[in-house]
N, C-alpha and C positions, 0 to 999 in steps of 0.2 A: 670570288664574289660574283653574283649574278650580274651580267652585263646590263640588264634592264634597270637595276637598282643603282648602279654606279653614278649616273648623272645626278640623281636625287640626293644621294649621300654626299657627293662632293659639294653640292649647292646648299647643304644644310649645316650652317655653323653651329646651331644649337645642338645638333647630334654629335658633332665633334667635341663640343664642350661637355656633353653628358658622358661621352666615352672617356674623356680625360679624367673626369671626376670619379668615374667608377673604377678606374685603374686599367682600363683597356688600352690606354696609350702608354702605359709604363707602370712602375711600382707606385703604390700609394704612399704618401707621407705618413709617418707614425703620428698619432694624435698627440698634441701637446698634453702632457700628463704630469701630475704630481703624485708621487708614490709616498704613502705613509708607512714608514718603516717600523719594525718591531720595537726598536729602541725609542720611538717617539719622534725621531727626526723625520724630515721630509726630503725628498730627492726629486728634482724635476728632470724631465727628459732632456731639457736644454742643457743641463749640467753634464750630460753624457755625450753631447755632440762630439763627433770625431771618433767614437768607439763603435765597434760592432756589438750589437746587443742581442741577447736571447731573452725574450720576455715570455715567461711560462705562467699561464693561469692554471692553478691546481687547487686541490683540496686534500686535507688529511684523511678524508673518508673515501677518497678515490683510489681504488686498488691499482689502477694503471699508473696514476701519479706517483704513488709510493714506490712502485716497482721501477719506474724510470729514474727516480731521484739519484741513485748511485751513478748512473751514466751521465746525468747532468753535472754532478759533482766532478766526475773525471774530465768531462768536456771543459768545465770552468777552469780546473787546475791546469789543463793542457794549454788552453788558449789565453788565459788572463794576462800572462806576461807580454802578449802581442797586441794588447788593446781591445780585449774582449771582456764584456761585462754580462753577468747573468742576473736577472731580476725574477724572483719567484713571487708571483702575486697570488695570495690566498683569496679564494672566493668569499663573497660577502656572507654566505651562510656558514662559513667555517669559524668556530669559536676562537677568538684570539689566543686564549690560553692553550688550546690544542695546537695551534700553529707555532706558538713560542716553544712549547714542549717538543714538538717534532723537530724544529730547527736546532734546539739545544741538544737533544739526545742524538741526533744524526750528525751534529757538528757541521751544519751546512756552511760552506766557505763563501757563499755569495749573499747578495742582498735579498732579504725577504720582506715583502710588503703586505699590508692588509688592505683589502678593498672593502672596507666596512659597509659602505652604502651602495656598492655595485656600480659606481660611476666609472671606474676604470674598465670593467668588463663591457659596459655599454659603449664607451668611447672607442674601444679596440674592436668594434664590429659586433657588438651585442653577444659576447662570448657566453655561452650557456653550457657547453660540454667541456669536461676536463679529462685529460690535459689538452689545452690549446696553447700552442707555442708559436711565437712570431720571431723571425730573424729580421733585424733592422741593420742596414748598412751604415757606413760612416757618415753618409749624407742625410741620414734620418728617414730613409725610405724602407718600407716593409718589402722585403724581397722574397719572403717565404712564410706561409702559414701552414702549420700542421695541426690537424684536429685528430687527437689520439696520439699515441706515442710516435715520435719520428723514427724514420730509418736512420739510425745513428751513423752508419757508414756514409750515407748520402749527406747527412748534416755535416759531418766532419769535412767532406770534400767541398761543400759550400763554404764553410768557415775558412778553409784554406784559401779559397779564391778571394773571399772578401777581405782577408787579413794580409794578403800578398802585397 
């Protein structure tokens, strides 16, 4: 840091508050969310407290999303017994019947939710690009955000650390 700025920064509590709110001082809290599941039930983020979460915003029309889905299935199957949960959130423009058909024909073993009105995408940082994936630790903090397909080896290493 530039030595000329240090006194000003240290004397600016509003700047520290802004840095904390933006995530500069650590991981952001995952937004309080209610997920509307394919079967009509709802699931709140609070109900998943204590688990490591992968929240994946995706669409049936997204080639990268479709391509990464088998790896997400493998990751879910590998880590679910250790307190890991996967939530696949279909974007608001994705027709619910397409999402249901995709989940059924691919036998997705994890929770699939519909973001019918775009509220979830907005709450999670105004997600526009798919796939966008968030990793949430057991304390409810977002520790990683991937835009585009993740590096699955790096993701596995991160999950190993979070689930240890």
